[in-house]
N, C-alpha and C positions, 0 to 999 in steps of 0.2 A: 418573407421570413427566412431566417438562416437555416439551411438544410441540415447543418451539423448540430443544432441545438437539441434535437430529440433522438439522437443516435447513441446515447450513452448506454442503453440497455444491450448493445452489442457486446459489451464487456462481460466476460464470463464471471459469474458470482457477484455481480454488483448488488449492493445493499441499498435500501432507501436513503440511509445516511450518506453513503458515498455519492449517490445521485444528487442529493441536495447540495453537498459542498462542491461538486463538479460544476453544477449550474451556477452557484455563487461565484466560484473562482473564474469561470469563463464568461461571465456577464460583460457585455460591452465590447467584445472582440469583433474585429472585422472578419469577413469570410476567410481571407488568407491567414489571419492570426488564429482563427478557430481551427483551420486545417492543421496548422503548426502545433497548436495546443493538443489536438486530438492525437496526432502522430506521436508526439513526445510522450504524452500521458499513457497512451496505449502500450508503448514499448517499455515503459518503466514501472507501471503499476503492478501491485501484487494481488493475486487472487487469494481470498480467504482460505480456500481449500488447500492451496499450496502451503500456506502458513500452518494450517492444521497438520498436514503430513510432515512438515519439518518439525513441528512440536512433538509428534509421535516418535521421531528419531531419538528424542531425549530419553525415552524409555528403553532404548536399545544401547544407551551409553554415549550418544552423540548430542548431549545437551547443548543448547545455544544456537543451533542452526537457524531457528526461527528468528532469533535476535540478530544474527548476521544478515539474514535476508532483508530485515527491516532497518539495516544500517545502524544498529545499536551495538557497536563493536565492543564497548566497555562491558556491557551486560553479557554479550556473547562470550567474552573471555572468562568472566566470572562463572557463567554457567558451565563452560567447558572444564574449568579447573575444579569445580565443586560438584560435578555430576548433576547439573541442572538445579543448583542450590539444594542439593540433597533430595532431589525429585520434587520438592515442594514448589520451586519456581516453575518447573516443567508442568506440574499439575495445574498451577495457577494459569499459565499460558494456554493450557489445553482448554480451560473454561473461558478464557478471554481472548481467543485467537482473532475473533472478529474485530474487537476494539483495537487490538494490536495492529491489525491490517488497516483499519480505518484511520488510525493515527498516522501511519506511514503514508497512506494514499492522500490524506488531506494535506500534509506537508508537501507532498509531491505535486499536487494540483496547483498550489501557489507558486512552486518553483517553475512549473510548466507555464503558468500565466506570465511570469517574468520573462521566460524564454520567448513566448509568443508575442509579447508586446515589444520585445527587442527586434523581432522580425518585421520588416516593413514591406 
């Protein structure tokens, strides 16, 4: 059995949804590819708590930081120019920070799969 298959819980703040899509994204990788996947994913993934704190900056006048962290640059610019969509967008992100993080991390997992399969 691959020793890297069950080490996903070492990630801080991992959710069951994230665990499920990491397992799906990394299925069928060799040991070396799994190591590559884990290294790249671990270095780039976002922790939901970090996104929550970035969202809270929106209430201090720095709206959009959470969108920048998740590489949604268009939304980040809109949030910055409108004060977090007049605080409504910031409030929305405050309640949906986990889904915002999971969406980013799921896209990242598939990017990492592509990187890992390119490594031989």
